[in-house]
Structures are given as structure tokens and as C-alpha cells.
C-alpha positions, 0 to 999 in steps of 0.5 A, spaced: 695 337 346 695 343 342 690 344 336 693 347 330 690 353 327 684 353 323 686 353 315 681 358 311 680 363 306 683 370 307 688 372 313 687 371 320 685 376 324 689 378 330 685 379 336 691 382 340 691 390 341 697 394 343 697 401 345 702 405 340 708 407 343 709 415 345 716 418 342 719 422 347 724 428 344 728 431 349 728 439 348 734 443 348 735 450 350 742 451 348 744 454 341 750 450 340 745 443 339 743 446 332 750 446 330 753 440 333 754 434 329 748 429 328 749 422 330 750 418 324 744 414 322 745 406 321 746 404 314 741 402 310 741 396 306 742 399 299 741 395 293 747 394 288 743 398 283 742 404 287 748 409 288 750 412 294 748 419 295 753 425 297 754 426 304 751 433 306 756 438 309 757 439 316 758 446 319 760 448 326 760 454 330 768 455 330 768 455 323 763 461 322 767 465 327 773 464 323 769 466 317 766 472 320 773 474 323 776 473 315 771 478 313 772 483 318 779 483 316 778 484 309 773 490 310 779 493 315 784 492 309 779 496 304 782 503 302 778 508 305 775 515 302 781 519 304 786 513 301 782 514 295 782 521 294 790 521 296 791 516 290 787 520 285 791 526 287 798 523 286 795 520 279 793 528 277 800 531 279 804 525 275 799 527 269 800 534 270 808 533 270 808 529 264 804 534 260 808 540 262 814 536 260 811 534 253 809 541 252 816 544 253 818 539 248 813 541 243 815 548 244 822 546 243 821 542 236 816 548 234 822 553 235 827 548 231 822 547 225 821 554 224 828 556 224 829 550 219 824 553 215 827 560 215 833 557 213 830 553 207 827 559 205 833 564 205 837 558 201 832 558 196 831 565 195 839 565 194 839 560 190 834 564 185 838 570 185 845 566 185 845 559 182 850 555 186 850 550 180 853 553 174 849 553 167 854 549 164 854 544 169 847 543 169 847 542 161 852 537 162 849 533 167 842 533 163 845 531 156 849 525 160 843 523 163 839 524 156 844 520 152 844 514 157 836 514 157 837 514 149 842 508 149 838 504 153 833 504 147 838 504 142 835 497 139 828 499 140 823 500 134 817 504 134 812 501 129 805 505 128 799 503 124 798 496 126 791 494 127 789 492 134 786 486 131 793 483 130 794 479 136 800 475 134 805 481 135 811 477 133 809 473 127 806 480 124 813 484 126 817 478 123 813 478 116 813 486 116 821 486 117 822 481 112 818 485 107 822 491 108 828 488 107 826 484 101 828 477 104 827 472 110 833 475 114 828 476 121 826 470 125 822 470 131 828 469 136 831 476 133 826 479 137 828 480 144 821 484 146 815 486 143 809 489 146 804 495 145 805 502 148 802 502 155 796 506 154 789 505 154 786 500 149 782 504 144 775 504 145 772 507 138 774 505 131 776 512 130 782 512 135 788 510 132 791 503 134 797 503 140 804 503 137 808 497 138 815 497 141 820 492 139 827 491 141 831 487 137 837 483 139 842 485 134 843 493 133 846 492 126 839 488 124 835 494 127 839 499 123 838 495 117 831 495 118 830 502 120 834 505 114 830 501 109 823 503 113 826 510 112 826 510 104 819 512 104 814 515 109 809 510 110 808 502 107 802 499 105 802 492 109 796 487 110 791 493 108 795 498 113 799 504 113 805 502 117 810 507 119 817 506 123 821 510 128 826 510 133 824 509 140 826 516 143 826 518 151 821 522 154 826 528 155 828 528 148 821 528 145 820 534 150 826 538 148 824 537 141 817 540 142 820 546 145 824 547 139 818 546 135 818 554 133 825 554 131 824 548 126 818 551 123 822 557 121 827 553 118 822 549 114 819 556 112 826 558 110 827 551 106 833 550 111 835 543 111 837 541 118 838 534 122 837 532 129 843 529 133 844 524 139 844 527 145 840 532 143 842 537 138 839 541 132 844 542 127 844 546 120 850 547 115 850 554 113 856 557 109 860 551 110 859 552 117 856 547 122 851 551 127 848 547 132 843 548 138 845 543 144 843 548 150 837 553 151 842 558 151 845 557 144 838 558 141 839 566 140 846 565 137 844 560 132 838 564 130 843 570 129 848 566 125 842 565 120 840 572 120 833 569 122 828 573 127 830 571 135 825 567 138 824 565 145 824 558 147 822 555 154 828 552 157 827 544 157 833 542 161 830 545 168 823 543 165 819 539 171 817 533 167 812 528 169 811 522 165 804 520 162 801 514 163 803 512 156 810 513 153 811 519 148 810 518 141 816 519 137 817 525 132 817 523 125 820 529 122 826 529 127 827 522 128 832 521 122 839 522 122 839 524 115 838 531 112 830 533 112 828 536 105 821 539 107 819 538 099 820 531 100 818 530 107 813 534 110 814 535 118 809 533 122 806 538 128 810 536 134 805 540 138 799 535 137 803 529 136 799 522 134 799 518 140 
């Protein structure tokens, strides 16, 4: 009867001894064995919590040979030094041809431009010697344009002397116009527009305030206000000295500046005169009306009055450039009534107030 193993503390020792097995690996001398696919190892039991590792790529000698052949074909298809030189030569020849064509076109354009400049110079010289437009036609066009410009301002009034502290322009003008008319006839809705002159705001108290340009919706009301204002030179209103003028066009104002020497002689000789629209300077002499409408009329006008002849700049051909702010109106020459120097001294037109 077999005896059970003895029970005791610790692990029992196995008295049997075995010799370790020797692993033998066959040695291969051929190179193909290194590139041959390895046999798949038996699948190990993987834990459900472990992810499977990716399989390693396998290479073979035929694949390497195919890759080597593709590389050799790519190297054979690359351009040689001779091919690159040939391409550079073709590009250079093409660029030289294009540049040559552009140079030819530029030379042609230079020749045409030089010809046009020569023709323009000859035409300008000929125009100066023999004007193609008669002076009468030029004067007629200038007067027509000046008349249209003045008609666009025929319902405007220019108010001078209003302090810059008066910001409620409409309310101030309504009170001023009713003061001139002596009745409450003007209302805010009668003023279509009212604004300060478009010039920089005065920065010093010594500078005069900007004029106010007002457009009334009714021409009849505007004329009544203007005629009432012309009863005297200035008006005292709310502590300021106010003057009211018609709103003249810049071209008319410039022409009146050029006629300043004539008006000075008329004032010295105490000859009353009046301005007309479009531009004209008229005098009643020996029951005849003498007028200046164009620069060519000045000589005949002065001879008819037995006055010394004057040289006046031609205002119709003057290269007028509008300034930043509108021109100031003429106080002495803006009224259609006769001017008497003793009652209304004329203000200098050469240095008008802004």
C-alpha cells in the first residue's frame, strides 16, 4: 500500500535532477533566408484588456528589385545638363523677341506723341495769333453763364455782422427780418436754408464773424426784406451792427473788382452809377445811358464821359479759381439803385472784408 506524502511546512524538494535541453538552430548560408517571411508564431492568449499590437510589415526581395527598377527609370527620365541648357536658350530667345517687339511699339508711340505735341503747340500759337472764337461770342457765353449763376442765387441774402455766439441761426434771422419789416411776417418755414459762410471759424475775437447765407422760399418776401434793409447802411440789432446784401456769384464779384479803377474815378467826379445783371456798369450822362458790359467797352465809356482812359484787366478770360470760402459781396455795388457818394461811401473792393 502506497504511503501518502508527508505533510509539513514549506515546499517539498524534488530530488529528481534533469539535464537542460540544448536548442539547435540550423544555420543558413543563403541570403534569401533573411528576406523570407517568418512563420507565424502561435497566438498567445491575450487578456481582454490588452489591445492587439500591429503586425510588422513584411518585405521580400522581389519588392526591393521592383523599387530599384522604378528609381532607375526615374533617374533615367530626369533632364540632363544638355537638356537644361537647351531650355534656357529657348527661354532667352523668346524673351529677346518679346523685348524687341515692345521696343518697337514704344518707339512708335514716342513718334506719335511727339507729333501730337507739335500739332498742339502749333494750334496754340495759331490760336493766340488768330483766335478761332470771336470776342463777341466769348463775351456772350460768359454773360450767359454769369446770368445763370446769379439766377441760382436770386433768392439768397447775405447777412454780415452776426456774432458767432448766435447758434440758433433760423430763430435769429426770423427776428431780424421781422425787425426790418416792422411786423411779424416772416416765420421759420419761410427760410429754405440758412448757414454760415464756408470758411474757417474765427479763432480770435478781433476777426470778423462769418457771414450767414440765407435762402428764402419766396422771392417777393426776399425783395421786401432787401429793400427795407437798404434804407440805411447798417442796423443795430441785439447789440450787433448788421448789414444785408445780395448774394453775388464769384465771377460777378471778380469782374467788379477789376472795374474798381473805373468806379473810383466815377466817385471822384461825383458821377452816380448803378450795377446791372448780368454784369453791367451804367451811367446816365446828357440824357444818354452809357454802359460797360465787356472789357472792350471801357475805352469808349471813359471817352464818352471825357475821363482819362484806363487799363482794365479782361475779366472774361481771367483764370478764376474759387477760394475755400465764398466771396464777400460788394456793399456799394450790390444795390440796383443809384449810388450817391455823399450819402453812401463805397467800400474798397480790393481788400473786402471776409
